[in-house]
Structures are given as structure tokens and as C-alpha cells.
MMTF fields as JSON, N, C-alpha, C and O atoms, coordinates in Angstrom:
{
  "mmtfVersion": "1.0.0",
  "mmtfProducer": "UNKNOWN",
  "numBonds": 259,
  "numAtoms": 260,
  "numGroups": 65,
  "numChains": 1,
  "numModels": 1,
  "chainsPerModel": [1],
  "groupsPerChain": [65],
  "chainIdList": ["A"],
  "bondAtomList": [4, 2, 8, 6, 12, 10, 16, 14, 20, 18, 24, 22, 28, 26, 32, 30, 36, 34, 40, 38, 44, 42, 48, 46, 52, 50, 56, 54, 60, 58, 64, 62, 68, 66, 72, 70, 76, 74, 80, 78, 84, 82, 88, 86, 92, 90, 96, 94, 100, 98, 104, 102, 108, 106, 112, 110, 116, 114, 120, 118, 124, 122, 128, 126, 132, 130, 136, 134, 140, 138, 144, 142, 148, 146, 152, 150, 156, 154, 160, 158, 164, 162, 168, 166, 172, 170, 176, 174, 180, 178, 184, 182, 188, 186, 192, 190, 196, 194, 200, 198, 204, 202, 208, 206, 212, 210, 216, 214, 220, 218, 224, 222, 228, 226, 232, 230, 236, 234, 240, 238, 244, 242, 248, 246, 252, 250, 256, 254],
  "bondOrderList": [1, 1, 1, 1, 1, 1, 1, 1, 1, 1, 1, 1, 1, 1, 1, 1, 1, 1, 1, 1, 1, 1, 1, 1, 1, 1, 1, 1, 1, 1, 1, 1, 1, 1, 1, 1, 1, 1, 1, 1, 1, 1, 1, 1, 1, 1, 1, 1, 1, 1, 1, 1, 1, 1, 1, 1, 1, 1, 1, 1, 1, 1, 1, 1],
  "groupList": [{"groupName": "MET", "atomNameList": ["N", "CA", "C", "O"], "elementList": ["N", "C", "C", "O"], "formalChargeList": [0, 0, 0, 0], "bondAtomList": [1, 0, 2, 1, 3, 2], "bondOrderList": [1, 1, 2], "singleLetterCode": "M", "chemCompType": "L-PEPTIDE LINKING"}, {"groupName": "ARG", "atomNameList": ["N", "CA", "C", "O"], "elementList": ["N", "C", "C", "O"], "formalChargeList": [0, 0, 0, 0], "bondAtomList": [1, 0, 2, 1, 3, 2], "bondOrderList": [1, 1, 2], "singleLetterCode": "R", "chemCompType": "L-PEPTIDE LINKING"}, {"groupName": "VAL", "atomNameList": ["N", "CA", "C", "O"], "elementList": ["N", "C", "C", "O"], "formalChargeList": [0, 0, 0, 0], "bondAtomList": [1, 0, 2, 1, 3, 2], "bondOrderList": [1, 1, 2], "singleLetterCode": "V", "chemCompType": "L-PEPTIDE LINKING"}, {"groupName": "SER", "atomNameList": ["N", "CA", "C", "O"], "elementList": ["N", "C", "C", "O"], "formalChargeList": [0, 0, 0, 0], "bondAtomList": [1, 0, 2, 1, 3, 2], "bondOrderList": [1, 1, 2], "singleLetterCode": "S", "chemCompType": "L-PEPTIDE LINKING"}, {"groupName": "ASN", "atomNameList": ["N", "CA", "C", "O"], "elementList": ["N", "C", "C", "O"], "formalChargeList": [0, 0, 0, 0], "bondAtomList": [1, 0, 2, 1, 3, 2], "bondOrderList": [1, 1, 2], "singleLetterCode": "N", "chemCompType": "L-PEPTIDE LINKING"}, {"groupName": "ASP", "atomNameList": ["N", "CA", "C", "O"], "elementList": ["N", "C", "C", "O"], "formalChargeList": [0, 0, 0, 0], "bondAtomList": [1, 0, 2, 1, 3, 2], "bondOrderList": [1, 1, 2], "singleLetterCode": "D", "chemCompType": "L-PEPTIDE LINKING"}, {"groupName": "LEU", "atomNameList": ["N", "CA", "C", "O"], "elementList": ["N", "C", "C", "O"], "formalChargeList": [0, 0, 0, 0], "bondAtomList": [1, 0, 2, 1, 3, 2], "bondOrderList": [1, 1, 2], "singleLetterCode": "L", "chemCompType": "L-PEPTIDE LINKING"}, {"groupName": "CYS", "atomNameList": ["N", "CA", "C", "O"], "elementList": ["N", "C", "C", "O"], "formalChargeList": [0, 0, 0, 0], "bondAtomList": [1, 0, 2, 1, 3, 2], "bondOrderList": [1, 1, 2], "singleLetterCode": "C", "chemCompType": "L-PEPTIDE LINKING"}, {"groupName": "GLY", "atomNameList": ["N", "CA", "C", "O"], "elementList": ["N", "C", "C", "O"], "formalChargeList": [0, 0, 0, 0], "bondAtomList": [1, 0, 2, 1, 3, 2], "bondOrderList": [1, 1, 2], "singleLetterCode": "G", "chemCompType": "PEPTIDE LINKING"}, {"groupName": "HIS", "atomNameList": ["N", "CA", "C", "O"], "elementList": ["N", "C", "C", "O"], "formalChargeList": [0, 0, 0, 0], "bondAtomList": [1, 0, 2, 1, 3, 2], "bondOrderList": [1, 1, 2], "singleLetterCode": "H", "chemCompType": "L-PEPTIDE LINKING"}, {"groupName": "THR", "atomNameList": ["N", "CA", "C", "O"], "elementList": ["N", "C", "C", "O"], "formalChargeList": [0, 0, 0, 0], "bondAtomList": [1, 0, 2, 1, 3, 2], "bondOrderList": [1, 1, 2], "singleLetterCode": "T", "chemCompType": "L-PEPTIDE LINKING"}, {"groupName": "ALA", "atomNameList": ["N", "CA", "C", "O"], "elementList": ["N", "C", "C", "O"], "formalChargeList": [0, 0, 0, 0], "bondAtomList": [1, 0, 2, 1, 3, 2], "bondOrderList": [1, 1, 2], "singleLetterCode": "A", "chemCompType": "L-PEPTIDE LINKING"}, {"groupName": "ILE", "atomNameList": ["N", "CA", "C", "O"], "elementList": ["N", "C", "C", "O"], "formalChargeList": [0, 0, 0, 0], "bondAtomList": [1, 0, 2, 1, 3, 2], "bondOrderList": [1, 1, 2], "singleLetterCode": "I", "chemCompType": "L-PEPTIDE LINKING"}, {"groupName": "PRO", "atomNameList": ["N", "CA", "C", "O"], "elementList": ["N", "C", "C", "O"], "formalChargeList": [0, 0, 0, 0], "bondAtomList": [1, 0, 2, 1, 3, 2], "bondOrderList": [1, 1, 2], "singleLetterCode": "P", "chemCompType": "L-PEPTIDE LINKING"}, {"groupName": "TYR", "atomNameList": ["N", "CA", "C", "O"], "elementList": ["N", "C", "C", "O"], "formalChargeList": [0, 0, 0, 0], "bondAtomList": [1, 0, 2, 1, 3, 2], "bondOrderList": [1, 1, 2], "singleLetterCode": "Y", "chemCompType": "L-PEPTIDE LINKING"}, {"groupName": "GLN", "atomNameList": ["N", "CA", "C", "O"], "elementList": ["N", "C", "C", "O"], "formalChargeList": [0, 0, 0, 0], "bondAtomList": [1, 0, 2, 1, 3, 2], "bondOrderList": [1, 1, 2], "singleLetterCode": "Q", "chemCompType": "L-PEPTIDE LINKING"}, {"groupName": "GLU", "atomNameList": ["N", "CA", "C", "O"], "elementList": ["N", "C", "C", "O"], "formalChargeList": [0, 0, 0, 0], "bondAtomList": [1, 0, 2, 1, 3, 2], "bondOrderList": [1, 1, 2], "singleLetterCode": "E", "chemCompType": "L-PEPTIDE LINKING"}],
  "groupTypeList": [0, 1, 2, 3, 2, 4, 3, 5, 6, 7, 0, 8, 9, 10, 6, 7, 4, 11, 12, 8, 13, 5, 2, 14, 15, 6, 5, 16, 15, 8, 9, 7, 7, 13, 0, 3, 8, 5, 12, 13, 11, 5, 6, 16, 11, 15, 11, 2, 16, 8, 11, 5, 11, 7, 13, 16, 1, 11, 6, 10, 12, 9, 3, 11, 12],
  "groupIdList": [1, 2, 3, 4, 5, 6, 7, 8, 9, 10, 11, 12, 13, 14, 15, 16, 17, 18, 19, 20, 21, 22, 23, 24, 25, 26, 27, 28, 29, 30, 31, 32, 33, 34, 35, 36, 37, 38, 39, 40, 41, 42, 43, 44, 45, 46, 47, 48, 49, 50, 51, 52, 53, 54, 55, 56, 57, 58, 59, 60, 61, 62, 63, 64, 65],
  "secStructList": [7, 3, 3, 3, 3, 7, 6, 6, 6, 7, 7, 7, 7, 7, 2, 2, 2, 2, 2, 7, 6, 6, 6, 3, 3, 3, 7, 6, 6, 1, 7, 3, 3, 3, 7, 7, 1, 7, 7, 7, 4, 4, 4, 2, 2, 2, 2, 2, 2, 2, 2, 2, 2, 7, 6, 6, 7, 7, 3, 3, 3, 3, 7, 7, 7],
  "xCoordList": [0.842, 0.0, 0.898, 1.924, 0.468, 1.144, 0.1, -1.089, 0.551, -0.34, 0.229, 1.437, -0.668, -0.243, -1.151, -2.285, -0.622, -1.389, -1.506, -0.537, -2.694, -2.907, -2.685, -3.567, -1.513, -1.152, -2.024, -2.081, -2.701, -3.627, -4.894, -5.555, -5.231, -6.432, -6.165, -7.046, -4.97, -4.652, -4.721, -4.039, -5.555, -5.735, -5.082, -5.18, -4.426, -3.716, -4.605, -4.323, -5.672, -6.534, -5.826, -6.193, -4.847, -3.987, -4.696, -4.148, -5.897, -6.607, -5.899, -5.919, -5.281, -4.54, -3.446, -3.279, -2.709, -1.628, -2.147, -1.521, -3.274, -3.847, -4.233, -4.108, -4.702, -5.142, -4.01, -3.928, -3.144, -2.06, -0.702, -0.066, -0.235, 1.029, 2.261, 3.273, 2.181, 3.321, 3.387, 4.405, 2.293, 2.211, 2.254, 2.912, 1.55, 1.384, 2.162, 1.802, 3.223, 3.978, 3.449, 2.738, 3.787, 3.321, 4.502, 5.549, 4.326, 5.367, 5.198, 4.33, 6.004, 5.976, 4.666, 4.378, 3.876, 2.568, 1.418, 0.255, 1.729, 0.707, 0.11, -0.921, 0.75, 0.261, 0.857, 1.963, 0.117, 0.461, 1.655, 1.771, 2.532, 3.661, 3.629, 4.254, 2.909, 2.799, 4.12, 5.03, 4.195, 5.354, 5.587, 4.646, 6.821, 7.114, 7.36, 7.747, 7.133, 7.325, 6.158, 5.087, 6.389, 5.338, 5.097, 6.031, 3.814, 3.41, 3.555, 3.018, 4.27, 4.372, 2.995, 2.097, 2.839, 1.549, 0.981, -0.232, 1.829, 1.337, 0.863, 0.287, 1.096, 0.639, -0.475, -0.931, -0.914, -1.94, -3.247, -3.891, -3.65, -4.894, -4.791, -5.743, -3.648, -3.434, -3.518, -4.102, -2.938, -2.946, -4.369, -4.736, -5.167, -6.541, -7.394, -8.122, -7.305, -8.112, -7.721, -8.585, -6.43, -5.976, -6.472, -6.888, -6.43, -6.927, -8.432, -8.928, -9.155, -10.61, -10.995, -12.076, -10.138, -10.43, -10.254, -10.725, -9.588, -9.315, -10.613, -11.245, -11.017, -12.257, -12.158, -13.177, -10.958, -10.747, -10.567, -10.529, -10.457, -10.193, -8.916, -8.859, -7.894, -6.625, -5.703, -4.688, -6.053, -5.195, -5.797, -7.001, -4.93, -5.353, -4.526, -3.299, -5.217, -4.56, -4.41, -5.377, -3.202, -2.92, -2.585, -1.657, -3.321, -3.075, -1.811, -1.465, -1.14, 0.033, -0.421, -1.481, 0.381, 0.017, 0.72, 0.547],
  "yCoordList": [-1.165, 0.0, 1.243, 1.305, 2.214, 3.519, 4.615, 4.383, 5.812, 6.964, 8.095, 8.332, 8.792, 9.999, 11.148, 10.946, 12.359, 13.557, 14.447, 14.643, 14.977, 15.984, 17.325, 17.827, 17.903, 19.143, 20.324, 21.32, 20.224, 21.294, 21.269, 22.296, 20.108, 19.976, 20.149, 20.592, 19.806, 19.856, 21.292, 22.177, 21.512, 22.835, 22.965, 24.016, 21.925, 21.992, 21.868, 22.481, 21.087, 20.866, 20.03, 20.103, 19.257, 18.415, 17.225, 16.612, 16.892, 15.752, 14.438, 13.521, 14.338, 13.127, 12.868, 11.741, 13.907, 13.793, 13.511, 12.762, 14.095, 13.868, 12.401, 11.854, 11.767, 10.375, 9.402, 8.318, 9.793, 8.907, 9.577, 9.763, 9.95, 10.695, 9.933, 10.542, 8.604, 7.818, 7.712, 7.302, 8.084, 7.996, 9.381, 9.585, 10.332, 11.664, 12.719, 13.071, 13.205, 14.301, 15.603, 15.578, 16.722, 18.017, 18.895, 18.841, 19.713, 20.672, 21.91, 21.932, 22.93, 24.127, 24.914, 25.725, 24.689, 25.343, 24.442, 24.839, 23.252, 22.33, 21.464, 20.825, 21.434, 20.589, 19.195, 19.013, 18.231, 16.825, 16.411, 16.772, 15.642, 14.988, 13.521, 13.155, 12.675, 11.281, 10.541, 10.951, 9.453, 8.57, 8.128, 7.754, 8.172, 7.714, 6.214, 5.644, 5.598, 4.159, 3.385, 3.935, 2.11, 1.232, 1.493, 1.677, 1.507, 1.672, 0.312, -0.681, 0.25, -1.022, -1.524, -0.73, -2.822, -3.43, -2.922, -2.749, -2.681, -2.238, -0.783, -0.325, -0.047, 1.34, 1.524, 2.645, 0.439, 0.549, 1.122, 1.913, 0.746, 1.276, 2.788, 3.512, 3.27, 4.714, 5.405, 6.482, 4.789, 5.382, 5.54, 6.6, 4.489, 4.512, 5.497, 6.302, 5.435, 6.327, 7.783, 8.661, 8.048, 9.412, 9.944, 11.099, 9.108, 9.511, 9.75, 10.71, 8.882, 9.038, 10.308, 10.852, 10.782, 11.975, 13.28, 14.33, 13.222, 14.44, 15.002, 14.35, 16.207, 16.779, 17.172, 17.295, 17.366, 17.76, 16.561, 16.71, 15.363, 14.134, 14.259, 13.841, 14.85, 15.089, 13.868, 13.844, 12.861, 11.686, 10.484, 10.237, 9.74, 8.541, 7.375, 7.448, 6.295, 5.043, 4.184, 3.955, 3.716, 2.845, 1.461, 1.309, 0.462, -0.904, -1.436, -1.053, -2.316, -2.976, -3.923, -4.541, -4.027, -4.893, -6.22, -7.091],
  "zCoordList": [0.0, 0.0, 0.0, 0.677, -0.781, -0.832, -0.7, -0.918, -0.342, -0.216, -1.057, -1.074, -1.759, -2.477, -2.064, -1.631, -2.21, -1.865, -3.096, -3.83, -3.311, -4.345, -3.664, -2.966, -3.866, -3.171, -3.565, -2.844, -4.697, -5.086, -4.231, -4.07, -3.685, -2.86, -1.367, -0.631, -0.915, 0.512, 1.019, 0.503, 2.038, 2.622, 3.994, 4.628, 4.453, 5.725, 6.949, 7.978, 6.858, 8.023, 9.088, 10.261, 8.72, 9.568, 10.218, 11.134, 9.765, 10.342, 10.038, 10.859, 8.882, 8.534, 9.562, 10.028, 9.911, 10.881, 12.284, 13.035, 12.644, 13.971, 14.151, 15.247, 13.081, 13.147, 12.814, 13.391, 11.887, 11.451, 11.513, 10.475, 12.707, 12.807, 12.33, 11.982, 12.311, 11.849, 10.333, 9.777, 9.663, 8.204, 7.574, 6.554, 8.186, 7.599, 8.387, 9.51, 7.775, 8.34, 7.74, 6.736, 8.343, 7.852, 7.491, 8.135, 6.448, 6.118, 6.993, 7.866, 6.775, 7.622, 7.535, 8.415, 6.494, 6.375, 6.841, 6.764, 7.317, 7.783, 6.697, 6.906, 5.532, 4.446, 4.557, 5.067, 4.078, 4.216, 3.36, 2.189, 3.989, 3.33, 3.751, 4.747, 3.007, 3.43, 3.316, 2.597, 4.038, 3.998, 2.554, 1.853, 2.123, 0.763, 0.78, 1.801, -0.341, -0.448, 0.132, 0.39, 0.328, 0.846, 2.321, 3.101, 2.686, 4.078, 4.768, 4.277, 5.897, 6.619, 7.049, 7.331, 7.097, 7.419, 8.74, 8.861, 9.722, 11.02, 11.015, 12.002, 9.919, 9.811, 8.789, 8.563, 8.173, 7.138, 7.67, 6.981, 8.869, 9.439, 9.629, 9.339, 10.112, 10.256, 8.902, 8.785, 7.886, 6.551, 6.032, 5.525, 6.16, 5.665, 6.466, 5.886, 7.792, 8.635, 8.435, 8.427, 8.275, 8.023, 6.692, 6.597, 5.664, 4.343, 4.388, 3.8, 5.082, 5.196, 5.948, 5.721, 6.83, 7.624, 6.842, 7.279, 5.706, 4.932, 4.345, 3.514, 4.769, 4.243, 2.772, 2.093, 2.285, 0.886, -0.036, -1.257, 0.554, -0.203, -1.036, -2.192, -0.408, -1.091, -1.072, -1.768, -0.282, -0.133, -0.842, -0.772, -1.529, -2.236, -1.755, -1.678, -1.431, -1.049, -2.298, -3.026, -2.536, -3.681, -3.151, -2.357, -3.578, -3.161, -3.821, -4.939, -3.115, -3.694, -4.792, -4.697, -5.817, -6.946, -6.823, -7.675]
}
């Protein structure tokens, strides 16, 4: 599983980070910087819940192929 962010949609609400701090880091303006590469299995729930919390729907979860 991987996560991507549409930086044009991210408004810096920081809900992703509040729910998934191990997956979603924030830049100096409070915009999302998700973990790069594959999300470890033990953090997948944080990744999904953090993405679901985004009111702008700026985060996309990509399943591993």
C-alpha cells in the first residue's frame, strides 16, 4: 500500500496527521507529506483512517500490486 497527496487539494486541516502521525507528516505550512514508499503493514490502518479523515479528499490510497 502507498499513499499519495494531491497538493492542489490539501488545505492543511492536519486531520490526517492527527489520526495517522506515523504515516502523515506536515510541512511548515501544515500541508500533508505522506510517507514515501510502501506503508508497513502495522501502519496501514493509520494510513486509511488518516486519508478518510481528509475533508478535501486530497489523499489517495494505492493498493500494492
